[in-house]
Legacy VTK file of the C-alpha trace (Angstrom):
# vtk DataFile Version 3.0
C-alpha trace
ASCII
DATASET POLYDATA
POINTS 180 float
-16.729 1.858 -0.657
-17.224 3.328 2.783
-14.491 2.763 5.334
-15.899 0.376 7.897
-13.817 -0.569 10.905
-12.906 -4.212 11.175
-11.276 -5.951 14.098
-7.689 -7.039 13.708
-5.563 -9.441 15.744
-3.224 -8.127 18.459
0.371 -9.205 18.919
-0.286 -10.977 22.207
-3.757 -12.460 22.076
-4.542 -12.691 18.391
-7.226 -9.967 18.743
-7.048 -6.233 19.025
-9.165 -4.485 21.623
-9.432 -1.538 19.263
-10.462 -1.533 15.642
-8.614 -0.498 12.557
-10.353 2.339 10.737
-9.664 3.495 7.202
-10.242 7.074 6.063
-8.988 9.507 3.447
-5.551 10.887 4.196
-5.292 14.587 4.991
-2.325 16.929 4.965
-2.246 16.499 8.755
-1.272 12.846 8.160
1.846 13.755 6.155
4.331 13.330 9.009
2.894 9.954 10.044
2.783 8.669 6.454
6.352 9.847 5.854
7.472 8.116 9.059
6.017 4.778 7.895
7.346 5.182 4.363
10.809 6.423 5.255
11.509 3.356 7.416
10.984 1.349 4.230
13.142 3.712 2.148
16.056 3.651 4.584
15.993 0.031 5.759
14.038 -2.260 3.441
13.439 -3.134 -0.191
9.647 -2.773 -0.140
10.175 0.484 -2.044
12.853 1.217 -4.556
13.044 4.834 -3.415
16.522 5.614 -2.158
15.991 9.034 -0.556
13.563 9.580 2.359
10.649 11.927 1.739
10.635 15.310 3.382
7.508 16.567 5.086
6.899 19.000 2.210
7.284 16.210 -0.368
4.837 14.027 1.565
2.309 16.868 1.786
2.671 17.439 -1.958
2.108 13.702 -2.604
-1.100 13.769 -0.561
-2.359 16.991 -2.145
-1.814 15.588 -5.662
-4.045 12.592 -4.940
-7.793 12.783 -5.521
-10.797 10.707 -6.491
-9.966 7.034 -6.998
-6.307 7.950 -6.561
-6.747 9.473 -3.090
-4.506 8.160 -0.350
-6.152 6.393 2.567
-4.760 5.768 6.027
-5.408 3.021 8.537
-5.641 4.215 12.117
-5.866 2.611 15.532
-7.032 4.952 18.282
-6.421 7.874 15.918
-2.786 6.882 15.234
-1.814 6.310 11.596
-0.469 2.751 11.325
-0.446 2.358 7.554
-1.482 3.862 4.247
-2.471 2.813 0.757
-3.382 4.295 -2.582
-3.987 3.566 -6.211
-1.972 5.123 -9.023
-2.359 5.123 -12.781
-0.582 2.044 -14.120
0.931 3.667 -17.218
0.536 7.026 -18.964
-0.720 5.830 -22.363
-4.516 6.024 -22.783
-5.084 2.313 -23.412
-3.881 1.566 -19.865
-6.517 3.786 -18.190
-8.602 0.854 -16.987
-5.701 -0.613 -14.991
-4.286 0.820 -11.777
-1.322 0.019 -9.550
-1.660 -0.258 -5.794
0.575 0.801 -2.907
0.231 -0.421 0.657
2.584 0.186 3.580
2.096 -0.770 7.227
4.124 0.422 10.181
6.752 -2.127 11.202
5.561 -1.515 14.781
2.180 -3.062 13.891
2.942 -6.279 12.001
0.487 -9.094 11.361
-2.561 -7.290 12.757
-4.628 -7.401 9.561
-3.890 -3.740 8.785
-2.497 -4.514 5.332
-5.536 -6.632 4.503
-7.901 -3.921 5.720
-6.149 -1.349 3.530
-6.067 -3.717 0.546
-9.778 -4.517 0.846
-10.477 -0.786 0.932
-8.468 0.138 -2.176
-9.760 -2.901 -4.070
-13.269 -1.653 -3.314
-12.353 1.840 -4.514
-10.924 0.405 -7.741
-14.016 -1.714 -8.369
-16.408 1.140 -7.535
-14.433 3.429 -9.852
-14.876 1.063 -12.794
-11.288 -0.109 -13.183
-10.747 -3.493 -14.843
-7.601 -4.667 -13.054
-5.064 -3.813 -10.381
-1.365 -4.512 -10.773
0.998 -4.840 -7.816
4.744 -4.668 -8.258
6.373 -6.269 -5.208
10.040 -6.892 -4.450
10.135 -10.581 -5.310
11.673 -11.876 -2.070
9.007 -10.169 0.074
7.024 -13.252 1.030
4.718 -11.288 3.354
3.719 -8.781 0.683
3.212 -11.502 -1.883
1.072 -13.510 0.579
-0.996 -10.414 1.358
-1.709 -9.759 -2.304
-2.416 -13.420 -3.041
-4.822 -13.572 -0.066
-6.728 -10.729 -1.738
-7.029 -12.638 -5.016
-3.966 -11.348 -6.866
-2.153 -13.849 -9.074
1.520 -13.854 -9.982
1.804 -12.943 -13.666
5.556 -12.533 -13.972
8.958 -11.763 -12.517
11.046 -8.844 -13.712
14.677 -9.898 -13.160
17.213 -7.538 -11.603
15.267 -4.376 -12.462
16.255 -2.538 -9.289
19.391 -2.024 -7.262
19.347 -1.138 -3.580
21.704 -1.855 -0.681
24.343 -3.001 -3.200
22.275 -5.850 -4.551
20.124 -6.532 -7.578
16.404 -6.911 -6.911
13.695 -8.750 -8.801
10.096 -7.555 -8.941
7.131 -9.894 -8.773
4.190 -8.610 -10.804
0.811 -9.643 -9.422
-2.583 -8.829 -10.899
-6.183 -8.837 -9.728
-8.947 -8.831 -12.312
-11.973 -6.925 -11.032
LINES 1 181
180 0 1 2 3 4 5 6 7 8 9 10 11 12 13 14 15 16 17 18 19 20 21 22 23 24 25 26 27 28 29 30 31 32 33 34 35 36 37 38 39 40 41 42 43 44 45 46 47 48 49 50 51 52 53 54 55 56 57 58 59 60 61 62 63 64 65 66 67 68 69 70 71 72 73 74 75 76 77 78 79 80 81 82 83 84 85 86 87 88 89 90 91 92 93 94 95 96 97 98 99 100 101 102 103 104 105 106 107 108 109 110 111 112 113 114 115 116 117 118 119 120 121 122 123 124 125 126 127 128 129 130 131 132 133 134 135 136 137 138 139 140 141 142 143 144 145 146 147 148 149 150 151 152 153 154 155 156 157 158 159 160 161 162 163 164 165 166 167 168 169 170 171 172 173 174 175 176 177 178 179
């Protein structure tokens, strides 16, 4: 699926003057991706990582991704404002037709349609790559992330109770799935 820019709403008027573009991530994007991700690591439960990524770790993560599992970034005026990727769901061979998705958007760019643009892109990649389903594992109290996935056709298939612990509290995970 080719990355085609699509307009997104702005914070003030409901429309953005600029468009959101999606492209493959490069090693040059490592610092910007780490900046978006590390805000989530240090302050939120959208990831269960507890230690921020270093620049070298982020570069390694990007360099290890290829094909259907390549990372993509969303940009506005050349600035990275979010990223997404697909990952193998499980290691055993029978799971090869299912993937798991990741999507993170800068907290400085909320509710602009960036998450949806990234999701549409990785869903297209998954479909074009012949995968059968996508699984999303979302911290259960994250209404925004659950709404985003549901707006893209994902359905809630279960809740994993108290499977994570962060900020001195137990966290549930909502498992959502999209059949392609």
